[in-house]
N, C-alpha and C positions, 0 to 999 in steps of 0.2 A: 504492500499499501504505498505509494508515493505521499502521504498527508503522513507517516509515520517521520519523515526528515521534518515535518515542519513543526508537528505537537511535541508539546511539552511529554517526556517519558511517564511522568502520569498518567495523564490522556489515555497514550495509546496503552497500559497497562490495564487502564479501567473497561476499556473496549475490551481485551480480550477476556478483561474477570465476567464482565456483562453479555458475551458471547456464549461462555462457558455456564453461565446461568440457565441463557435461554434454551440452550443443549440439552441442559439438565429436565427444565420442564416439558421436554420434546416425551425426553426417554419416559416421562413419569405418566406421559398420556395426552398431552395437553396439546390442543393443535395451535401452532403458531405461526402467524403471518409478517412479512413474508417470509418465502423460506429461506433456510439457515444461511446458503450462498448468497442472498440475494439484501443482505440484511445491511450492510456496508455498499450496494451495491452505487448510489450517488456518487461517493469519494473514489469508489473504482473506474466510474464514467468519466470522473469531470475532476483530474487531478489539481493541486493550487496553481501550477503557470496557466491551465485554460481558464481559470472562474474569469467570469467577466460580471453572471447575475447570480446573487443566494436568492434562491424560491423559496421561502419555510414553509412546511405544514407542521400539523400539530401530532398524531400519527397514526402509521399507516392503517389504509384500511382494514374491518375487521371480520367481513363474509368472504365467503371461498371464492379462491382463483381473481382477486381482485390485485391487489399488494403485489407490486414488483418491483420496492427498494426505491421509489423514485418517488416523492410525495407528488399527490392527486393523479401519477398515470395508474393505467390498470394496465394487466396484460389482456393482448392482442384477443378482440372476439365476444371480451366479457362485455354486459351493457354498464354504460357511462352510470355513474355514481351524481347526485342529484350537483354535487359543486361543480363537476368536470362538466357535465353541460353549462353551464351558467359559464365557464370559463371560455368553453368553445362560441357559446353566446357573443358574449365579448371578444372573443377574437374575431371570429366573424366580421363584426361590430365595428371594428378599430381599425382590422387592415384588410379588408373586403374579400378576406380568403374563403374559397368553397368549404363547408364539414369535414373535418377530418375521418378517414374512415375508418380508426379506429382510436381509444382512446389511450393509445402507448406513445407517452411522450419523449422516452427516449431520446428522438433525433435532437430537441434539447439541449440536453446534458452533453451531446458533442458539439454543440455548439458554445457551450461554455457556460449553461445553465445550470447548478448545483441546484437542486431537489431535492433538499433536506428536510427531512420530520425530526422536531425537536427531540422524539423517542422512536426508536429505531425498530421496535418490535411489540405486535402484540396479540394478548389472547383471540380465539376465535370467538364473535360473540361479545367482545367485554373490551370496551373503547375504555383508552388508558391504563388499561391491567399491568402494564409493565411500568408505570408511572416512576414506581420506588425503586426501578432497578438500578439506577444510577445513571440514564442514557442522556437526562438534560445536561448534567456535568458535562460530559464526553462534550455534545453536537455545542455548546456555550464555548469549549475550547476549538470546536474547528469553526465557530462563529470570530472568536477573537485573533485566527489566522488569515479567517479572510479579509478582515478591515486591517491587519498588516503587511496584507502585501502589496507589494507594489506599483501594480496595475492597477489601473480603475476598475471597480468593483461596485455596481450596483445593487440594493439590499431591496429585494420586491417582499413586502410584508401585507400580507391579506389576512386581517383580522386583528382582535387583540390579543391574542395570545404570539402570535409572529411579532407584534410590537414589541412586547413584554422581553419575549425572550433574545433580544437586541436591546433590552432597557439598557444595558452597563457598557454599551459601546457608544463613542460621542459620535455619529452619523450625522453629516451634514458640518462638523466644523473642521474635516479637514479635505484637503482641493479635490481628491481624485474619489473619494469614497462618499455617497448618498443613498438615502433611503424614496423609496415610492411607495404610500401607502394607501390603502383602502379597505373598506371593511371586507369580512368574510364572502367567498362567493357563496357559502351557501344559501338554500333557500330563505334561513331565516334571516340572513344577513347582506345577499347583495344588492337589495337597495336602501338598506339604509345606512345614510349618512350620519354623522354626528361629529362634536366639537375636534373630534380628534384624529376622525379620518372621513374622505368620501366616500360615499357608495360604489361598491366595486363595479355595478352595474352603468358603464358612461364611462367608469375612468380611463379608458384608454392607456390600460399600464404598458402592454407591449411597445406601442409606438415612443408614447414616454420615455421606455427605458431606450429606444438606438436613440431617439435626442441624446440623451444625456450621455450615452457613450460616445456618440460622435463629437459633442460639445465639447469632450474632455480627450477628446485623438484617439480612442478606441475605435474597433469597427461595430458595427449593431450585428444583433442577432439575426438570423436568419429563422424567422418563428415559424414558415410552412411546414405543416405536416402531411405528409400523401395520406 
């Protein structure tokens, strides 16, 4: 894992410890998502030197055959969860692209979008069931690495949980790190603006990211999905 060269050794050790706990739960008979080999997939697909955008989610989908290690993404052939339907609605409205053929967001990872959940595993049917394993301490260390990278990085924060996860990062205080925030794309939050953030639907996050990356001298993201 290329991230091991950037992360504090304590964070790397913590990830190994948590992965072992997850594996132990599988042996005890629990169904855990995503598959063990995909838990760190976001980090495997987008190494630190490639990161342009951090898209932050909460924890993996907890229904069968959905989670694939990237926040908001689902395995090909899986029906779209409600939040992803709204993401694609905004994707079409913002960029003018056709509806993607699947909910697999892997091409974004290849473009430099680190699609990271704050909690990287979950028991089937039990959202936030792995909240106490220590994942949030590990992913906070990843977020700090992203903030310290030399290249421009835009933090795309959808919802209060994502904003809170980055609460100790002085986003906007340095020249090449910034945040674009909105409400969460879930049906309960997608149309709700607040003093802290505009509503997700209509906020044009994809084009705004590219405008900001271009302003900072970086190449834009190719958001187009097959």
